[in-house]
C-alpha positions in Angstrom: -2.3 51.4 -37.6 -2.7 51.6 -41.4 -4.3 54.8 -42.5 -6.6 52.9 -44.8 -8.3 51.1 -41.9 -11.9 52.2 -41.6 -13.7 53.0 -38.4 -15.9 49.9 -39.0 -12.7 47.7 -39.1 -11.5 49.3 -35.9 -14.9 48.6 -34.2 -14.7 45.0 -35.3 -11.1 44.7 -34.1 -12.1 46.2 -30.7 -15.0 43.9 -30.5 -12.7 40.9 -31.3 -10.2 41.9 -28.6 -13.0 42.4 -26.0 -14.6 39.1 -26.9 -11.3 37.2 -26.7 -10.4 38.8 -23.4 -13.7 38.0 -22.0 -13.8 34.4 -23.2 -10.2 33.6 -22.3 -10.2 35.1 -18.8 -11.5 32.0 -17.2 -9.7 29.5 -19.5 -6.6 27.7 -18.1 -6.5 24.9 -20.6 -4.2 25.4 -23.7 -6.5 23.4 -25.9 -9.4 25.5 -24.8 -7.5 28.8 -25.5 -6.6 27.6 -29.0 -10.2 26.5 -29.8 -11.6 29.9 -28.6 -9.0 31.9 -30.5 -9.7 30.0 -33.8 -13.5 30.3 -33.3 -13.7 34.0 -32.3 -11.3 35.2 -35.0 -13.1 33.2 -37.7 -16.5 34.6 -36.5 -15.4 38.3 -36.3 -13.3 38.3 -39.5 -15.5 35.9 -41.5 -12.3 34.2 -42.4 -11.2 30.6 -42.1 -8.7 30.6 -39.2 -6.0 28.0 -38.3 -4.3 27.7 -34.9 -1.5 25.1 -34.5 0.6 24.4 -31.4 3.4 21.8 -31.2 3.3 19.2 -28.5 5.9 19.4 -25.6 7.9 16.5 -27.1 8.1 18.2 -30.5 6.7 15.2 -32.4 3.4 16.7 -33.8 1.1 19.7 -33.9 -2.4 20.0 -32.5 -4.4 22.0 -35.1 -7.7 23.8 -34.8 -9.5 24.9 -38.1 -12.6 27.1 -37.9 -14.5 28.3 -41.0 -16.5 31.5 -41.4 -19.7 29.7 -40.3 -18.2 28.8 -37.0 -17.7 25.1 -37.6 -14.6 24.1 -35.7 -12.5 21.1 -36.5 -9.6 19.8 -34.3 -7.0 17.5 -35.9 -3.4 16.5 -35.4 -0.6 16.8 -38.0 2.8 15.4 -37.9 5.7 17.8 -38.1 6.2 16.9 -41.8 2.5 17.1 -42.6 2.1 20.5 -40.9 5.4 22.1 -42.2 4.8 25.2 -40.0 8.6 25.8 -39.6 9.0 28.6 -42.3 6.1 30.5 -40.8 7.4 30.1 -37.2 11.0 30.9 -38.1 9.9 34.2 -39.9 9.4 35.6 -36.4 6.8 38.2 -37.6 3.5 38.5 -39.2 3.8 37.3 -42.8 1.6 37.3 -46.0 2.3 34.4 -48.3 0.5 34.6 -51.6 -0.9 31.3 -53.0 0.8 31.8 -56.4 4.1 33.0 -55.2 7.1 30.6 -54.7 6.9 29.7 -51.0 9.5 27.4 -49.3 9.4 23.8 -50.4 8.3 22.7 -47.0 5.2 24.8 -47.1 4.3 23.7 -50.6 4.0 20.0 -49.4 2.1 20.8 -46.3 -1.6 20.3 -45.4 -1.9 24.0 -44.6 -0.9 25.0 -48.2 -3.8 23.0 -49.6 -6.4 25.1 -47.7 -6.2 28.7 -49.1 -7.1 29.9 -52.6 -5.3 33.3 -52.5 -2.9 33.8 -49.6 -2.1 33.0 -46.0 -1.7 35.7 -43.3 0.4 34.2 -40.4 2.0 35.1 -37.2 4.2 32.9 -34.9 3.0 31.7 -31.5 4.2 32.5 -29.0 4.9 36.1 -30.0 6.4 38.8 -27.7 7.4 41.4 -30.2 11.0 41.1 -29.0 14.1 39.1 -29.8 14.1 37.1 -26.5 10.6 35.9 -25.8 10.3 34.4 -22.2 7.5 31.9 -22.6 6.3 28.5 -21.6 4.3 28.0 -24.8 5.6 25.5 -27.3 6.1 26.7 -30.9 3.0 27.4 -32.9 1.3 29.6 -35.5 -1.9 31.6 -36.1 -3.1 31.8 -39.7 -5.9 33.5 -41.6 -6.7 31.9 -44.9 -7.8 34.2 -47.8 -8.8 37.2 -45.6 -10.9 39.9 -47.5 -9.5 43.3 -48.1 -11.8 44.8 -45.5 -10.8 42.3 -42.8 -10.3 44.0 -39.5 -7.2 41.9 -38.9 -4.4 43.3 -41.0 -0.8 42.1 -40.9 0.0 45.1 -38.6 -2.8 44.2 -36.1 -2.0 40.5 -36.2 1.1 40.9 -34.1 -0.5 42.7 -31.1 -3.3 40.1 -31.2 -0.6 37.3 -31.1 1.0 39.0 -28.1 -2.4 38.9 -26.3 -3.1 35.3 -27.3 0.5 34.4 -26.1 -0.3 35.8 -22.7 -3.2 33.5 -22.3 -1.4 30.5 -23.8 1.5 31.1 -21.4 -0.9 31.2 -18.5 -2.5 28.0 -19.6 0.8 26.2 -20.1 2.1 27.5 -16.7 -1.1 26.1 -15.2 -0.5 22.8 -17.0 3.1 22.7 -15.8 2.0 23.5 -12.3 -0.7 20.7 -12.4 1.9 18.3 -13.8 4.4 19.2 -11.1 1.7 18.8 -8.5 0.9 15.4 -9.8 4.5 14.5 -10.0 5.1 15.7 -6.5 2.2 13.6 -5.3 3.5 10.6 -7.1 7.0 11.1 -5.8 5.6 11.6 -2.3 3.6 8.4 -2.7 6.7 6.5 -3.9 8.8 7.9 -1.1 6.2 7.0 1.5 5.8 3.5 0.0 9.6 2.9 0.0 10.0 4.0 3.6 7.2 1.8 4.7 8.5 -1.4 3.1 11.2 -3.8 4.4 11.1 -6.3 1.6 13.4 -5.8 -1.3 11.0 -7.5 -3.7 8.2 -5.1 -2.6 10.6 -2.2 -3.1 11.5 -3.3 -6.6 7.9 -3.7 -7.7 7.0 -0.3 -6.3 10.0 1.1 -8.2 9.2 -0.6 -11.5 5.6 0.6 -11.9 5.4 4.1 -10.5 8.8 5.4 -11.5 8.5 4.1 -15.0 5.0 5.8 -15.4 6.1 9.1 -13.8 9.2 9.6 -16.0 7.5 8.0 -19.0 10.3 5.5 -19.8 10.4 2.1 -21.3 12.4 0.5 -18.4 13.8 1.2 -15.0 16.8 -0.8 -13.7 18.8 -0.8 -10.5 22.2 -2.2 -9.8 23.6 -2.8 -6.3 27.3 -2.7 -5.5 28.9 -5.9 -4.2 30.8 -4.6 -1.1 33.5 -7.2 -1.5 34.4 -6.9 -5.2 32.9 -3.5 -6.1 31.1 -5.1 -9.0 27.5 -3.9 -9.8 24.8 -6.6 -10.1 21.5 -5.6 -11.6 18.3 -6.8 -10.0 16.8 -9.4 -12.4 13.2 -8.6 -11.4 13.6 -5.1 -12.9 15.3 -6.1 -16.1 12.2 -7.3 -18.0 11.3 -10.4 -20.0 14.3 -10.2 -22.4 16.6 -10.9 -19.5 14.6 -13.8 -18.0 16.7 -16.7 -19.3 20.0 -14.8 -19.2 22.5 -15.0 -16.4 22.5 -12.0 -14.0 23.8 -8.8 -15.5 27.0 -7.9 -13.7 29.4 -5.1 -14.5 32.9 -5.0 -13.1 34.0 -2.0 -11.1 34.1 1.1 -13.3 32.6 -0.8 -16.3 29.9 0.9 -18.4 28.0 4.0 -17.7 26.7 2.5 -14.4 30.3 1.7 -13.3 31.4 5.3 -14.2 28.5 6.8 -12.1 29.1 4.5 -9.2 32.9 5.2 -9.2 32.5 9.0 -9.3 29.1 9.6 -7.7 28.0 11.9 -10.5 24.8 11.8 -12.5 24.6 11.4 -16.3 21.9 12.2 -18.8 22.5 10.6 -22.3 20.1 10.9 -25.1 22.2 8.7 -27.5 24.0 6.0 -25.6 25.7 4.5 -28.6 27.5 7.9 -29.2 29.0 7.6 -25.6 32.2 5.7 -25.3 31.3 4.7 -21.8 28.3 2.6 -22.8 28.8 -1.2 -22.4 27.1 -2.6 -25.5 27.5 -6.2 -24.6 24.4 -6.3 -22.5 22.2 -5.2 -25.5 23.9 -7.8 -27.7 23.2 -10.7 -25.3 19.6 -9.7 -24.6 18.3 -8.2 -27.8 17.2 -5.1 -25.8 17.9 -1.8 -27.6 19.1 0.9 -25.3 18.7 4.4 -26.8 18.8 6.9 -24.0 19.5 6.8 -20.3 19.6 8.7 -17.0 21.9 7.1 -14.5 22.0 8.5 -10.9 24.0 7.2 -7.9 22.4 5.6 -4.8 24.1 6.7 -1.6 23.6 6.1 2.1 25.3 9.1 3.7 28.6 9.1 1.8 28.6 5.4 1.1 27.8 4.3 -2.5 25.5 1.3 -2.6 24.4 1.2 -6.2 22.9 3.1 -9.2 19.4 3.7 -10.6 18.7 4.0 -14.3 15.8 5.2 -16.3 16.1 3.8 -19.9 14.6 4.9 -23.2 12.4 8.0 -22.9 9.1 7.2 -24.6 8.5 10.6 -26.1 11.2 13.1 -26.9 14.5 13.3 -25.0 15.4 13.3 -21.3 15.3 16.7 -19.7 16.6 18.3 -16.6 13.1 17.9 -15.2 13.3 14.1 -15.6 16.6 14.1 -13.8 15.2 16.1 -11.0 12.3 13.6 -10.6 14.6 10.7 -10.6 16.9 12.3 -8.1 14.0 13.1 -5.8 13.5 9.4 -5.1 17.1 8.2 -4.9 17.5 9.3 -1.2 14.4 7.5 0.0 15.2 4.5 -2.3 18.7 4.1 -0.9 17.4 4.4 2.6 14.7 1.8 1.9 17.3 -0.6 0.4 19.6 -0.1 3.4 16.7 -0.6 5.8 15.6 -3.8 4.0 19.1 -5.1 4.1 19.4 -4.3 7.8 16.0 -5.9 8.4 17.1 -9.0 6.6 20.3 -9.1 8.7 18.3 -8.6 11.9 15.9 -11.4 10.9 18.8 -13.7 10.0 20.6 -12.9 13.3 17.3 -13.5 15.2 16.9 -16.9 13.5 20.5 -17.7 14.1 20.1 -16.9 17.8 16.8 -18.9 18.0 18.5 -21.9 16.4 21.4 -21.7 18.8 19.1 -21.4 21.8 16.9 -24.2 20.5 19.8 -26.6 20.0 21.5 -25.9 23.3 21.5 -28.7 25.8 21.7 -26.2 28.6 18.6 -24.3 29.7 18.8 -20.5 29.1 16.8 -17.6 30.4 17.2 -13.9 29.8 15.9 -11.9 32.8 15.4 -8.2 33.4 17.3 -6.4 36.2 14.0 -6.6 38.1 14.0 -10.4 37.8 11.3 -10.9 35.1 11.8 -13.5 32.4 12.1 -12.1 28.8 13.1 -15.2 26.9 13.5 -19.0 27.5 14.6 -21.9 25.4 13.2 -25.4 25.3 16.0 -27.0 27.4 14.7 -25.0 30.4 11.3 -26.6 29.9 12.9 -30.0 29.9 14.7 -29.3 33.2 11.5 -27.9 34.7 9.4 -30.8 33.2 7.0 -28.3 31.6 5.3 -28.8 28.2 7.0 -27.2 25.2 4.0 -25.1 24.4 4.4 -23.2 27.7 7.6 -21.5 26.6 5.7 -18.3 25.9 3.9 -18.5 29.3 7.2 -18.2 31.1 7.9 -14.8 29.5 6.8 -12.1 31.9 6.9 -14.3 35.1 9.3 -13.6 38.0 12.3 -15.9 37.6 12.3 -16.7 41.3 8.9 -18.2 41.0 9.9 -20.4 38.1 13.4 -21.4 39.2 12.9 -22.8 42.7 15.9 -24.2 44.5 16.2 -26.6 47.5 16.9 -24.6 50.6 18.1 -21.6 48.6 16.7 -18.3 47.4 17.6 -17.3 43.8 17.4 -13.6 44.3 20.9 -13.1 46.1 22.5 -15.0 43.2 20.8 -12.6 40.7 22.1 -9.7 42.6 25.7 -11.2 42.3 25.2 -11.4 38.5 24.1 -7.8 38.2 27.1 -6.5 40.0 29.6 -8.9 38.4 32.4 -7.3 36.5 35.2 -9.7 35.4 33.9 -13.0 36.7 30.7 -15.0 35.9 29.0 -16.2 39.1 28.1 -19.9 39.4 26.0 -21.8 41.8 25.5 -25.5 42.3 22.0 -26.3 43.5 19.0 -28.6 43.2 16.2 -27.4 41.0 12.6 -28.3 41.9 10.6 -29.8 38.9 7.1 -28.5 38.0 5.5 -31.9 37.4 4.2 -32.1 41.0 6.5 -35.1 41.9 8.5 -33.1 44.3 11.8 -34.3 42.7 14.9 -32.1 42.4 17.3 -32.0 39.5 21.0 -31.2 40.2 22.0 -28.1 38.2 24.8 -25.6 37.8 23.5 -22.1 37.5 25.8 -19.6 35.6 25.0 -16.0 35.0 26.3 -13.0 33.1 25.2 -9.3 33.0 24.2 -7.7 29.7 25.1 -4.0 29.8 23.3 -1.5 27.6 24.8 1.3 25.5 24.8 3.5 28.6 26.9 0.9 30.5 24.0 0.1 32.9 22.9 -3.5 33.2 19.3 -3.8 32.2 19.2 -7.5 31.5 21.1 -10.7 32.4 21.6 -14.2 31.1 20.9 -17.2 33.4 22.1 -20.6 32.2 21.1 -23.9 33.9 23.3 -26.9 33.2 21.9 -30.4 34.0 24.3 -32.2 36.3 22.6 -35.5 36.2 24.9 -37.0 33.6 27.9 -35.7 35.4 26.6 -37.2 38.6 26.0 -40.5 36.7 29.6 -40.4 35.4 30.9 -39.8 38.9 28.8 -42.8 40.1 30.1 -44.9 37.2 33.7 -43.8 38.0 33.2 -44.7 41.7 31.6 -48.1 40.8 34.4 -48.7 38.4 37.1 -48.1 40.9 35.3 -50.0 43.6 34.8 -52.9 41.1 38.5 -52.8 40.1 39.6 -52.8 43.7 37.2 -55.7 44.4 38.2 -57.6 41.3 41.9 -57.1 42.0 41.7 -57.7 45.7 39.9 -61.1 45.5 42.3 -62.9 43.2 45.3 -61.3 44.8 44.1 -62.4 48.3 43.5 -65.9 47.0 46.9 -66.1 45.3 48.6 -64.8 48.5 46.7 -67.2 50.7 47.5 -70.3 48.7 51.1 -69.2 48.2 51.5 -68.9 52.0 49.9 -72.2 52.5 52.3 -73.9 50.1 55.2 -72.2 51.8 54.0 -73.2 55.2 53.9 -76.8 54.2 50.1 -77.1 54.3 50.1 -79.2 51.1 50.6 -82.6 52.7 50.7 -84.5 49.4 51.2 -83.9 45.7 47.4 -83.9 45.0 46.8 -81.1 47.5 49.8 -79.1 46.2 48.5 -79.5 42.6 45.1 -78.2 43.7 46.7 -75.1 45.4 48.8 -74.4 42.4 45.6 -74.7 40.2 43.9 -72.1 42.3 46.9 -69.8 42.0 47.1 -70.4 38.2 43.3 -69.7 37.7 43.4 -66.5 39.8 46.5 -65.3 37.9 44.7 -65.9 34.6 41.8 -63.8 36.0 44.2 -61.0 36.8 45.8 -61.3 33.4 42.4 -61.1 31.7 41.6 -57.9 33.5 45.0 -56.4 32.6 44.5 -57.4 28.9 41.0 -55.8 28.9 42.5 -52.6 30.3 45.2 -52.6 27.6 42.6 -53.3 24.9 40.6 -50.3 26.1 43.8 -48.1 26.1 44.5 -49.1 22.5 40.9 -48.3 21.5 41.1 -44.9 23.1 44.4 -44.2 21.4 42.9 -45.4 18.0 45.6 -48.0 17.7 43.1 -50.6 16.7 42.5 -49.9 13.1 40.1 -51.6 10.7 41.5 -54.8 9.4 41.0 -56.1 5.9 41.6 -59.7 7.0 39.1 -62.3 5.9 37.7 -64.1 8.9 35.7 -67.3 9.2 33.2 -67.2 12.1 32.4 -70.9 12.3 35.9 -71.9 13.8 35.6 -69.0 16.3 32.3 -70.4 17.6 33.6 -74.0 17.6 36.5 -72.9 19.8 34.5 -70.6 22.0 31.2 -72.4 22.7 32.3 -75.7 24.5 33.7 -74.1 27.7 30.8 -71.6 27.8 28.4 -74.4 27.5 30.0 -76.2 30.4 29.8 -73.0 32.6 26.1 -72.7 31.8 25.4 -76.3 32.6 27.4 -76.1 35.9 25.2 -73.1 36.9 22.1 -75.2 36.1 21.1 -73.2 33.0 19.6 -74.6 29.8 22.0 -73.7 27.0 20.9 -73.7 23.4 22.9 -72.8 20.3 21.9 -72.7 16.6 24.8 -71.7 14.4 24.6 -71.9 10.6 27.4 -74.3 9.5 28.5 -72.4 6.4 28.6 -68.8 7.5 30.1 -66.4 4.9 33.4 -64.8 5.5 33.6 -61.3 7.1 36.3 -58.7 7.2 38.0 -57.9 10.5 40.2 -59.4 13.1 39.8 -63.0 14.4 40.8 -62.2 18.0 38.5 -59.2 18.2 35.5 -61.2 16.9 36.3 -63.9 19.5 36.3 -61.3 22.3 33.0 -59.8 21.0 31.0 -62.9 21.1 32.6 -64.4 24.1 31.9 -61.2 26.1 28.2 -61.2 25.1 27.7 -65.0 25.8 29.6 -64.7 29.0 27.4 -61.8 30.2 24.3 -63.8 29.3 25.4 -66.6 31.5 26.6 -64.3 34.3 23.3 -62.3 34.5 21.0 -65.3 34.2 20.3 -66.9 37.6 18.0 -69.6 36.2 16.4 -70.3 32.9 17.7 -70.5 29.3 20.5 -68.9 27.4 20.4 -69.2 23.6 22.8 -68.3 20.8 21.6 -68.0 17.2 23.9 -67.1 14.3 22.8 -67.1 10.6 23.0 -65.2 7.3 20.1 -62.8 6.5 20.0 -60.7 3.3 23.8 -60.5 3.0 24.5 -59.9 6.7 25.5 -62.1 9.6 22.9 -61.8 12.3 23.9 -63.0 15.8 21.3 -63.1 18.6 22.4 -63.8 22.2 19.2 -64.2 24.3 18.9 -64.9 28.0 16.2 -65.1 30.7 18.3 -63.1 33.2 17.7 -60.1 35.5 17.2 -57.8 32.6 18.2 -54.1 32.2 16.2 -51.2 33.6 14.7 -49.0 30.9 16.4 -45.9 32.2 19.8 -47.6 32.0 19.5 -48.5 28.3 20.8 -45.1 26.9 23.9 -45.5 28.9 24.5 -49.2 28.5 27.3 -49.0 26.0 29.2 -46.2 27.8 32.5 -47.1 29.3 32.7 -47.9 33.0 28.9 -48.0 33.1 27.3 -50.7 35.2 23.6 -50.9 35.9 22.5 -50.2 39.5 20.8 -53.7 39.5 24.1 -55.4 38.8 25.9 -53.4 41.5 23.2 -54.1 44.1 23.3 -57.8 43.3 27.1 -57.9 43.7 27.7 -59.2 40.2 31.3 -58.6 39.4 32.4 -56.5 36.4 34.3 -53.4 35.3 31.8 -51.8 33.0 34.1 -52.0 30.0 32.9 -55.1 28.3 29.9 -53.8 26.4 31.7 -50.5 25.6 34.5 -52.4 23.9 32.1 -54.7 22.2 30.2 -51.8 20.6 33.4 -50.0 19.6 34.7 -53.2 18.0 31.5 -54.0 16.1 31.2 -50.5 14.7 34.9 -50.6 13.8 34.1 -53.4 11.4 31.0 -51.5 9.9 28.6 -53.6 12.0 25.7 -52.7 14.3 24.7 -53.8 17.8 21.4 -53.3 19.5 19.7 -54.5 22.7 16.1 -55.4 23.7 15.5 -55.9 27.4 12.8 -56.0 30.0 13.8 -55.9 33.7 13.1 -59.3 35.4 12.3 -61.0 32.0 15.6 -61.1 30.1 17.8 -59.5 27.5 18.6 -60.0 23.8 21.7 -58.6 22.1 21.6 -58.4 18.3 24.9 -58.1 16.3 24.7 -57.4 12.6 27.8 -57.7 10.5 28.3 -57.2 6.7 29.7 -60.2 4.8 32.9 -59.8 2.9 31.1 -59.6 -0.4 29.1 -56.6 0.8 
């Protein structure tokens, strides 16, 4: 202490220390500390006092100015306006006379305009040593024009600065602790939000807002690695409006800073990206976005790299290790959230795929627990059981043995066989009772397979029900076909054989009788030949030997040749036969012989299946197509037979029961031939009323 210091000054200095200590003890705010220090020093020393502290981003100084009357003013000076650097860098208490030659920086500062004589200054923080350990940003404490009897001399300024530094350090430590607490809460909220979301879009929106605010950056972007190519594609929703109309940003493997990070799995903090040779400048050039600084961290799931996360352009100052720690704190949960979202999407896609497969299956399918309870059913099961579609969920949870009821069989032993099956899949042919109350049974083939769990134990099984009605119908058609063929072959052969024996035995007593016998033999031989020709035609169609012909065909000559004998047959049978054929029908593309067989077969069937009444044939052009309608008042076709009418070998039960001859091939061949020439055929029929076949053919011009 200077020897010239009076007891009064010492008392004032002691009072100042005591007052500052008392006032600052409960203050944990740095701004509050600075305001109290400036106010109390000014009051006790009756000297204008200035306290300035730089902001954490080193862009400006917060300044408190208090005059001798206790009027406090708070302001903010830019670094250039404040020009505190010479006073801070002095590292000690310093007296700078007003009329001396101070550093140029100080001459141009706001501070230099305030005093009239001199400035007494001491740096803040101040520890009195060479290596101050402090949290306080750079600052200064100044007394402007202190009187000679001021209690604060240059010598006593430094101890006071040490005391003030202690309280500032405490305030900034508290500020840092509060900031870390807030950041921890924000990071916790982000992590919780990420782990609770299964939508990538929701994850991205969560990332965009909170991460950007927490780290105080202009933009956050994320790129995911294409597992096939290794390229990094950045999510467009995070890129911002400048990238809205641009194609997706995609970097090749190893390209740019992101590629470097993804390839090596290391973090980078770059505060000047244009000075880094790894930076890929093309993205900025295409978008107009200006990248200045960046933190890029890898996104990993276990040891597998899935992408990178970037924080771009620190809003204030430069990126710090603290910013990197914050960003790294969310990369683990973020990577896990992305992986969970992708897995969720895969599960949903697989679920929809399975549902589509089950819904489109013709076979009924049930999944059943080992205890015999239904866990899933498709719509085909409902069709077999004749249940409404809306009851599919009702089946779930019911015992399968109560739903799948078999004629004279118990389902449970078959389920037991499935549960114990190893290399084979058990099958059972049975009759299934419908649920419509009719008491009818549907022939089905039951197939089953066990579904073992991860522990190898079967907890569930699949039960498939195949409808055998069509197979039974095909078997019936096959039997009818062979019976019909046998009948059709046996009758003419027997007739030929009988008349041949009669001729050989001399039963033809005259030429007239012999000619009649030979006529019968010839007619029956033609009948056999027609059947053989029809079978050969079918074989050619099956082998695809009948190709589309580009031959121009006139239909009028075909009808002129075909209709007279058919008219005679109808009249001989006592039917009324009508025909209305347009005389100038346009040409069609196709084969003349095939068209003859098509129309002859349809008209022949109309005569064959009409016991009494009218048969009419109408052919005319309509809107660029030839429309032929063959209508009869015959026995008609049962409604249930219409879907199978054009199948090969199919004959309606009505025709079979009435003993009407046929092979079941005619209509099948007609439909194949019509469609071979780009035509269409349809049928309208009512049992006991009659039938109308409609053939539509495109003209050659169309």
